[in-house]
N, CA, C and O of each residue as an XYZ file, in Angstrom:
504
protein
N     -80.726    -26.708     24.038
C     -80.262    -28.048     24.182
C     -79.548    -28.520     22.904
O     -78.490    -29.145     22.967
N     -80.153    -28.204     21.734
C     -79.546    -28.579     20.468
C     -78.187    -27.906     20.317
O     -77.232    -28.500     19.816
N     -78.123    -26.654     20.763
C     -76.855    -25.943     20.657
C     -75.780    -26.611     21.516
O     -74.629    -26.725     21.095
N     -76.144    -27.039     22.683
C     -75.201    -27.692     23.583
C     -74.697    -29.006     22.984
O     -73.507    -29.307     23.071
N     -75.579    -29.777     22.387
C     -75.183    -31.041     21.757
C     -74.277    -30.773     20.566
O     -73.277    -31.467     20.386
N     -74.614    -29.768     19.743
C     -73.764    -29.410     18.603
C     -72.388    -28.939     19.077
O     -71.367    -29.265     18.471
N     -72.372    -28.176     20.155
C     -71.110    -27.694     20.697
C     -70.243    -28.856     21.195
O     -69.035    -28.876     20.956
N     -70.845    -29.806     21.875
C     -70.113    -30.969     22.380
C     -69.597    -31.815     21.221
O     -68.450    -32.261     21.250
N     -70.430    -32.044     20.195
C     -70.002    -32.820     19.031
C     -68.866    -32.115     18.287
O     -67.930    -32.770     17.829
N     -68.939    -30.817     18.167
C     -67.892    -30.054     17.472
C     -66.569    -30.154     18.227
O     -65.521    -30.393     17.628
N     -66.624    -29.974     19.527
C     -65.404    -30.062     20.346
C     -64.828    -31.468     20.267
O     -63.615    -31.632     20.134
N     -65.666    -32.468     20.345
C     -65.212    -33.853     20.278
C     -64.564    -34.136     18.919
O     -63.526    -34.795     18.866
N     -65.148    -33.657     17.832
C     -64.624    -33.876     16.484
C     -63.241    -33.238     16.334
O     -62.307    -33.866     15.836
N     -63.125    -31.983     16.772
C     -61.837    -31.295     16.644
C     -60.774    -31.911     17.543
O     -59.604    -31.968     17.164
N     -61.162    -32.372     18.723
C     -60.182    -32.968     19.623
C     -59.706    -34.317     19.076
O     -58.540    -34.662     19.266
N     -60.549    -35.079     18.418
C     -60.137    -36.343     17.812
C     -59.169    -36.084     16.661
O     -58.181    -36.802     16.506
N     -59.444    -35.077     15.869
C     -58.585    -34.740     14.746
C     -57.205    -34.324     15.259
O     -56.192    -34.719     14.681
N     -57.151    -33.536     16.328
C     -55.884    -33.104     16.902
C     -55.096    -34.304     17.443
O     -53.879    -34.371     17.270
N     -55.770    -35.234     18.084
C     -55.093    -36.419     18.607
C     -54.511    -37.263     17.483
O     -53.422    -37.816     17.635
N     -55.209    -37.375     16.362
C     -54.695    -38.136     15.226
C     -53.468    -37.447     14.641
O     -52.505    -38.115     14.266
N     -53.491    -36.125     14.558
C     -52.328    -35.389     14.053
C     -51.150    -35.521     15.003
O     -50.006    -35.662     14.571
N     -51.432    -35.476     16.292
C     -50.369    -35.624     17.291
C     -49.750    -37.009     17.197
O     -48.529    -37.148     17.267
N     -50.578    -38.034     17.039
C     -50.056    -39.392     16.897
C     -49.197    -39.523     15.635
O     -48.149    -40.170     15.651
N     -49.651    -38.905     14.548
C     -48.893    -38.948     13.293
C     -47.537    -38.260     13.470
O     -46.520    -38.776     13.005
N     -47.510    -37.103     14.136
C     -46.261    -36.384     14.367
C     -45.333    -37.169     15.293
O     -44.118    -37.161     15.098
N     -45.892    -37.844     16.294
C     -45.073    -38.669     17.176
C     -44.412    -39.810     16.412
O     -43.240    -40.118     16.630
N     -45.173    -40.435     15.514
C     -44.616    -41.521     14.702
C     -43.489    -41.018     13.805
O     -42.455    -41.673     13.672
N     -43.694    -39.842     13.185
C     -42.651    -39.262     12.343
C     -41.413    -38.918     13.178
O     -40.286    -39.134     12.734
N     -41.621    -38.390     14.372
C     -40.517    -38.047     15.257
C     -39.726    -39.294     15.647
O     -38.496    -39.275     15.645
N     -40.423    -40.367     15.979
C     -39.747    -41.617     16.330
C     -38.941    -42.156     15.152
O     -37.825    -42.645     15.332
N     -39.507    -42.067     13.941
C     -38.788    -42.538     12.750
C     -37.522    -41.726     12.527
O     -36.480    -42.283     12.182
N     -37.605    -40.400     12.724
C     -36.425    -39.554     12.552
C     -35.366    -39.846     13.615
O     -34.174    -39.853     13.307
N     -35.775    -40.083     14.843
C     -34.823    -40.433     15.900
C     -34.107    -41.738     15.577
O     -32.901    -41.858     15.791
N     -34.853    -42.719     15.059
C     -34.242    -43.988     14.675
C     -33.212    -43.792     13.571
O     -32.138    -44.391     13.611
N     -33.530    -42.961     12.593
C     -32.611    -42.688     11.485
C     -31.341    -41.997     11.985
O     -30.241    -42.327     11.542
N     -31.489    -41.038     12.907
C     -30.328    -40.343     13.481
C     -29.449    -41.320     14.241
O     -28.226    -41.286     14.106
N     -30.050    -42.184     15.031
C     -29.279    -43.186     15.777
C     -28.536    -44.129     14.843
O     -27.395    -44.505     15.108
N     -29.184    -44.506     13.756
C     -28.553    -45.395     12.787
C     -27.343    -44.715     12.154
O     -26.291    -45.340     12.015
N     -27.473    -43.440     11.768
C     -26.361    -42.719     11.159
C     -25.224    -42.497     12.143
O     -24.057    -42.559     11.757
N     -25.541    -42.241     13.405
C     -24.497    -42.041     14.408
C     -23.722    -43.320     14.675
O     -22.517    -43.270     14.920
N     -24.390    -44.460     14.633
C     -23.682    -45.718     14.883
C     -22.819    -46.113     13.691
O     -21.769    -46.731     13.870
N     -23.242    -45.769     12.488
C     -22.446    -46.105     11.301
C     -21.204    -45.238     11.207
O     -20.142    -45.723     10.815
N     -21.318    -43.959     11.560
C     -20.209    -42.998     11.500
C     -19.426    -43.163     10.209
O     -18.324    -43.712     10.201
N     -19.992    -42.695      9.150
C     -19.389    -42.815      7.827
C     -18.099    -42.005      7.795
O     -18.103    -40.804      8.065
N     -16.991    -42.672      7.463
C     -15.692    -42.018      7.395
C     -15.367    -41.708      5.933
O     -15.641    -42.518      5.047
N     -14.779    -40.528      5.684
C     -14.376    -40.233      4.317
C     -13.201    -41.124      3.901
O     -12.346    -41.461      4.720
N     -13.171    -41.491      2.650
C     -12.105    -42.349      2.153
C     -10.843    -41.516      1.973
O     -10.868    -40.474      1.318
N      -9.744    -41.977      2.556
C      -8.476    -41.264      2.500
C      -7.536    -42.009      1.570
O      -7.329    -43.214      1.713
N      -6.963    -41.274      0.606
C      -6.010    -41.882     -0.317
C      -4.691    -42.085      0.405
O      -4.174    -41.166      1.040
N      -4.158    -43.266      0.309
C      -2.864    -43.577      0.895
C      -1.835    -43.666     -0.226
O      -1.963    -44.488     -1.134
N      -0.819    -42.819     -0.156
C       0.210    -42.785     -1.196
C       1.221    -43.909     -0.969
O       1.575    -44.215      0.170
N       1.678    -44.513     -2.053
C       2.644    -45.604     -1.982
C       4.058    -45.034     -1.933
O       4.266    -43.837     -2.132
N       5.032    -45.915     -1.666
C       6.432    -45.497     -1.659
C       6.863    -45.013     -3.046
O       7.632    -44.059     -3.162
N       6.369    -45.668     -4.090
C       6.719    -45.253     -5.452
C       6.189    -43.855     -5.758
O       6.886    -43.049     -6.375
N       4.965    -43.563     -5.332
C       4.402    -42.228     -5.554
C       5.172    -41.179     -4.759
O       5.367    -40.062     -5.238
N       5.609    -41.524     -3.553
C       6.414    -40.602     -2.754
C       7.764    -40.344     -3.425
O       8.263    -39.219     -3.402
N       8.352    -41.372     -4.017
C       9.620    -41.214     -4.723
C       9.467    -40.286     -5.921
O      10.348    -39.468     -6.185
N       8.370    -40.401     -6.641
C       8.109    -39.506     -7.779
C       8.010    -38.059     -7.299
O       8.517    -37.148     -7.953
N       7.361    -37.853     -6.167
C       7.229    -36.497     -5.621
C       8.601    -35.948     -5.234
O       8.883    -34.775     -5.479
N       9.457    -36.776     -4.635
C      10.801    -36.329     -4.252
C      11.619    -35.962     -5.483
O      12.322    -34.952     -5.487
N      11.528    -36.775     -6.521
C      12.253    -36.465     -7.764
C      11.752    -35.159     -8.377
O      12.542    -34.372     -8.899
N      10.450    -34.933     -8.314
C       9.882    -33.675     -8.802
C      10.422    -32.495     -7.994
O      10.763    -31.454     -8.555
N      10.497    -32.667     -6.673
C      11.012    -31.607     -5.803
C      12.443    -31.254     -6.189
O      12.770    -30.075     -6.317
N      13.302    -32.255     -6.378
C      14.695    -31.997     -6.734
C      14.832    -31.403     -8.125
O      15.709    -30.569     -8.348
N      14.003    -31.802     -9.052
C      14.121    -31.260    -10.413
C      13.681    -29.798    -10.484
O      14.139    -29.061    -11.358
N      12.809    -29.372     -9.587
C      12.313    -27.992     -9.643
C      12.976    -27.087     -8.606
O      13.519    -26.039     -8.959
N      12.938    -27.478     -7.330
C      13.405    -26.609     -6.255
C      14.908    -26.721     -5.986
O      15.534    -25.743     -5.576
N      15.488    -27.891     -6.209
C      16.910    -28.086     -5.923
C      17.619    -28.604     -7.173
O      18.304    -29.626     -7.141
N      17.438    -27.875     -8.268
C      18.001    -28.329     -9.540
C      19.526    -28.219     -9.578
O      20.157    -28.773    -10.478
N      20.126    -27.516     -8.620
C      21.586    -27.428     -8.565
C      22.200    -28.559     -7.733
O      23.403    -28.550     -7.473
N      21.388    -29.524     -7.319
C      21.861    -30.677     -6.570
C      21.581    -31.963     -7.333
O      20.607    -32.071     -8.077
N      22.466    -32.936     -7.125
C      22.229    -34.296     -7.604
C      21.789    -35.109     -6.389
O      22.093    -34.747     -5.253
N      21.079    -36.199     -6.630
C      20.643    -37.036     -5.512
C      20.710    -38.499     -5.911
O      20.692    -38.847     -7.091
N      20.787    -39.341     -4.897
C      20.803    -40.793     -5.104
C      20.400    -41.476     -3.806
O      20.325    -40.837     -2.756
N      20.144    -42.766     -3.883
C      19.826    -43.609     -2.711
C      18.681    -43.038     -1.877
O      18.858    -42.724     -0.700
N      17.528    -42.910     -2.483
C      16.345    -42.462     -1.746
C      15.828    -43.647     -0.925
O      15.524    -44.708     -1.471
N      15.736    -43.451      0.384
C      15.181    -44.477      1.267
C      14.019    -43.853      2.035
O      14.127    -42.744      2.558
N      12.918    -44.578      2.093
C      11.703    -44.068      2.732
C      11.328    -44.926      3.931
O      11.518    -46.142      3.932
N      10.794    -44.267      4.946
C      10.221    -44.971      6.093
C       8.877    -44.299      6.388
O       8.811    -43.098      6.653
N       7.825    -45.087      6.335
C       6.470    -44.548      6.545
C       6.247    -44.285      8.036
O       6.487    -45.148      8.880
N       5.771    -43.042      8.342
C       5.442    -42.685      9.723
C       3.948    -42.585      9.946
O       3.489    -42.657     11.086
N       3.185    -42.423      8.885
C       1.737    -42.291      8.995
C       1.123    -42.620      7.655
O       1.791    -43.152      6.768
N      -0.165    -42.299      7.510
C      -0.870    -42.621      6.263
C      -0.169    -41.995      5.063
O       0.064    -42.675      4.063
N       0.166    -40.732      5.144
C       0.836    -40.041      4.043
C       2.017    -39.221      4.543
O       2.293    -38.139      4.026
N       2.708    -39.736      5.542
C       3.878    -39.056      6.099
C       5.060    -40.012      6.031
O       4.971    -41.158      6.471
N       6.172    -39.527      5.474
C       7.351    -40.360      5.282
C       8.578    -39.668      5.868
O       8.701    -38.445      5.797
N       9.483    -40.454      6.446
C      10.840    -39.999      6.722
C      11.661    -40.387      5.510
O      11.545    -41.505      5.009
N      12.497    -39.462      5.030
C      13.262    -39.681      3.807
C      14.740    -39.510      4.110
O      15.157    -38.497      4.672
N      15.521    -40.502      3.734
C      16.972    -40.411      3.789
C      17.449    -40.380      2.346
O      17.077    -41.232      1.539
N      18.284    -39.381      2.025
C      18.712    -39.213      0.636
C      20.141    -38.686      0.619
O      20.521    -37.858      1.447
N      20.912    -39.169     -0.319
C      22.262    -38.650     -0.506
C      22.186    -37.575     -1.582
O      21.607    -37.775     -2.650
N      22.792    -36.421     -1.270
C      22.776    -35.335     -2.244
C      24.168    -34.721     -2.353
O      24.958    -34.751     -1.410
N      24.443    -34.167     -3.522
C      25.719    -33.503     -3.782
C      25.460    -32.316     -4.697
O      24.565    -32.348     -5.542
N      26.262    -31.264     -4.515
C      26.154    -30.073     -5.352
C      26.724    -30.382     -6.738
O      27.776    -31.012     -6.851
N      26.033    -29.941     -7.789
C      26.489    -30.183     -9.152
C      27.667    -29.256     -9.476
O      27.629    -28.058     -9.193
N      28.717    -29.840    -10.078
C      29.864    -29.053    -10.533
C      29.938    -29.143    -12.039
O      29.592    -30.163    -12.635
N      30.394    -28.062    -12.647
C      30.576    -28.070    -14.094
C      31.924    -28.656    -14.488
O      32.144    -29.006    -15.647
N      32.808    -28.757    -13.535
C      34.154    -29.232    -13.827
C      34.203    -30.751    -13.736
O      33.626    -31.348    -12.828
N      34.891    -31.361    -14.676
C      35.047    -32.814    -14.662
C      36.165    -33.243    -13.720
O      36.321    -34.433    -13.450
N      36.947    -32.281    -13.215
C      38.099    -32.607    -12.374
C      37.774    -32.628    -10.884
O      38.601    -33.063    -10.082
N      36.607    -32.174    -10.507
C      36.242    -32.121     -9.094
C      35.311    -33.291     -8.781
O      34.300    -33.491     -9.454
N      35.664    -34.055     -7.756
C      34.803    -35.145     -7.313
C      33.621    -34.575     -6.536
O      33.739    -33.564     -5.843
N      32.506    -35.232     -6.666
C      31.317    -34.793     -5.928
C      31.391    -35.302     -4.496
O      31.789    -36.440     -4.246
N      31.005    -34.448     -3.568
C      30.962    -34.828     -2.167
C      29.502    -35.117     -1.822
O      28.646    -34.233     -1.852
N      29.250    -36.384     -1.495
C      27.889    -36.807     -1.202
C      27.625    -36.710      0.293
O      28.414    -37.196      1.103
N      26.526    -36.089      0.650
C      26.098    -35.976      2.047
C      24.731    -36.629      2.186
O      23.873    -36.490      1.315
N      24.540    -37.342      3.287
C      23.230    -37.925      3.564
C      22.408    -36.925      4.352
O      22.861    -36.410      5.374
N      21.210    -36.651      3.886
C      20.314    -35.699      4.534
C      19.010    -36.405      4.890
O      18.594    -37.351      4.220
N      18.381    -35.931      5.948
C      17.094    -36.475      6.389
C      16.011    -35.421      6.153
O      16.170    -34.249      6.493
N      14.908    -35.875      5.561
C      13.780    -34.998      5.288
C      12.495    -35.646      5.805
O      12.446    -36.843      6.089
N      11.474    -34.824      5.914
C      10.135    -35.306      6.228
C       9.233    -34.932      5.058
O       9.223    -33.782      4.619
N       8.483    -35.894      4.557
C       7.565    -35.670      3.438
C       6.140    -35.915      3.918
O       5.806    -37.003      4.386
N       5.309    -34.887      3.794
C       3.891    -35.014      4.146
C       3.082    -34.690      2.900
O       3.216    -33.607      2.331
N       2.241    -35.630      2.476
C       1.439    -35.467      1.257
C      -0.012    -35.252      1.658
O      -0.587    -36.053      2.396
N      -0.603    -34.164      1.168
C      -2.004    -33.850      1.456
C      -2.914    -34.627      0.505
O      -2.450    -35.191     -0.485
N      -4.208    -34.653      0.813
C      -5.180    -35.381     -0.004
C      -5.329    -34.787     -1.405
O      -5.668    -35.504     -2.346
N      -5.079    -33.489     -1.550
C      -5.220    -32.845     -2.856
C      -3.955    -32.969     -3.698
O      -3.906    -32.428     -4.802
N      -2.923    -33.673     -3.204
C      -1.702    -33.886     -3.963
C      -0.592    -32.909     -3.611
O       0.550    -33.123     -4.015
N      -0.885    -31.848     -2.873
C       0.148    -30.923     -2.442
C       0.999    -31.618     -1.377
O       0.536    -32.520     -0.678
N       2.247    -31.176     -1.275
C       3.136    -31.834     -0.330
C       4.026    -30.825      0.378
O       4.224    -29.706     -0.094
N       4.557    -31.243      1.519
C       5.518    -30.461      2.277
C       6.747    -31.337      2.457
O       6.683    -32.387      3.096
N       7.862    -30.901      1.892
C       9.113    -31.645      1.950
C      10.113    -30.761      2.694
O      10.611    -29.779      2.145
N      10.403    -31.115      3.944
C      11.249    -30.233      4.758
C      12.349    -31.036      5.437
O      12.191    -32.218      5.745
N      13.464    -30.358      5.658
C      14.622    -30.976      6.299
C      14.317    -31.245      7.762
O      13.754    -30.397      8.454
N      14.691    -32.427      8.228
C      14.522    -32.766      9.646
C      15.715    -32.229     10.415
O      16.855    -32.286      9.952
N      15.436    -31.719     11.571
C      16.521    -31.168     12.398
C      17.056    -32.197     13.347
O      17.971    -31.909     14.118
């Protein structure tokens, strides 16, 4: 009889302990679900740098000084198409060493796309 009572008390003790642990885990699970829901509703967006027209002009001048150093340019006009995407209208002429030849200016259209790391793609529009 004593053994039966001890067995019942032991089972009851262990089952109460398990229920308390289960309740604790349920509470932790609910807290984590709430935190996940909060983060999903906030949807943190990374901050994107937006380049100004002046910064785009500096990039265009850099492009001409390095990649197209045999050309002169003037009248840079920009039209923003996106956060860091510009349509560029620019007059360019081939450099001549002779003072007797007039420069022939042509208007060209380019697309300028500036990446977040500062790299850019400057390509002629077709």
